[in-house]
C-alpha positions in Angstrom: 18.0 18.5 -33.4 18.6 15.4 -31.3 17.9 15.8 -27.6 20.3 14.6 -24.9 19.6 11.1 -23.6 18.2 11.4 -20.2 17.7 7.7 -19.4 20.0 7.8 -16.4 18.3 10.8 -14.9 14.9 9.3 -15.3 16.0 5.9 -13.9 17.5 7.7 -10.9 14.3 9.7 -10.3 12.1 6.6 -10.5 14.4 4.8 -8.0 14.1 7.7 -5.6 10.4 8.1 -5.8 9.4 4.5 -5.7 10.0 4.0 -1.9 8.1 7.2 -1.2 5.2 6.2 -3.4 5.2 2.7 -1.8 5.1 4.2 1.7 2.3 6.6 0.8 0.4 3.7 -0.8 0.9 1.5 2.2 -0.4 4.2 4.5 -3.6 4.4 2.3 -4.1 0.7 2.3 -3.4 0.5 6.1 -6.0 3.2 6.7 -8.7 1.4 4.7 -7.8 -1.9 6.3 -8.1 -0.4 9.8 -11.5 1.1 8.9 -12.7 -2.3 7.7 -11.3 -4.5 10.5 -14.0 -5.9 12.7 -13.9 -4.6 16.3 -14.5 -6.5 19.5 -11.7 -5.3 21.8 -9.9 -3.1 19.2 -6.8 -5.2 19.4 -7.0 -6.4 15.8 -7.6 -2.9 14.5 -4.8 -1.3 16.5 -2.3 -4.0 15.4 -2.5 -3.3 11.6 0.8 -1.9 10.5 2.9 -1.7 7.3 6.5 -2.0 6.3 8.3 -1.2 3.1 11.1 -3.6 2.1 12.7 -2.7 -1.2 10.0 -2.7 -3.8 7.4 -4.4 -1.7 5.0 -2.9 0.8 3.6 -5.3 3.4 0.4 -4.5 5.3 -0.8 -6.8 8.0 -1.0 -7.8 11.6 0.8 -10.1 14.0 -2.4 -10.9 15.9 -2.7 -14.7 16.1 -6.4 -14.8 15.4 -6.3 -12.3 12.4 -7.0 -15.0 9.7 -10.3 -16.0 11.3 -12.2 -12.8 10.6 -10.5 -12.4 7.2 -11.3 -15.8 5.9 -14.1 -17.0 8.3 -14.5 -20.3 10.2 -17.1 -23.0 10.3 -19.0 -20.9 12.8 -18.2 -17.4 11.5 -18.7 -15.8 8.1 -15.6 -14.0 6.5 -15.2 -10.3 7.1 -12.3 -9.6 4.7 -10.7 -6.5 6.0 -7.2 -7.0 4.5 -8.2 -7.9 1.0 -11.1 -5.4 0.9 -8.8 -2.7 2.2 -6.4 -3.3 -0.7 -9.2 -3.4 -3.3 -10.8 -0.2 -2.0 -7.4 1.5 -2.2 -6.5 0.5 -5.8 -7.5 3.8 -7.4 -5.7 5.9 -4.7 -2.6 3.8 -5.1 -2.6 4.2 -8.8 -3.0 7.9 -8.4 -0.1 8.1 -6.0 2.3 6.4 -8.4 1.0 8.2 -11.4 1.5 11.6 -9.7 4.8 10.8 -8.0 6.4 9.2 -11.0 5.1 11.9 -13.3 6.7 14.6 -11.2 9.9 12.6 -10.9 10.2 12.0 -14.6 9.3 15.6 -15.5 11.9 16.9 -13.1 14.6 14.6 -14.6 14.1 15.7 -18.2 
């Protein structure tokens, strides 16, 4: 017996879950980044935010001096909080997408 083609249902489910998974993932990366950000006044740490635009999640800060601790200077060694936050979050981000997409696909078929 041939089963009904559920491609449209699965595609719709994936489109619905992707922004949710991106938002959850961005929150995880933001949290790690905040934990890793060097603290002097706390301004850098408190400025780290995220935004989800379509299929892209952006995590960062608008603090003018943010690149200096991330990449270092002639007089200061790098303290990579953005890149390290992302790397430390990879497994959690994968799990979020695996779980959310799995549920969405299972619900669509």
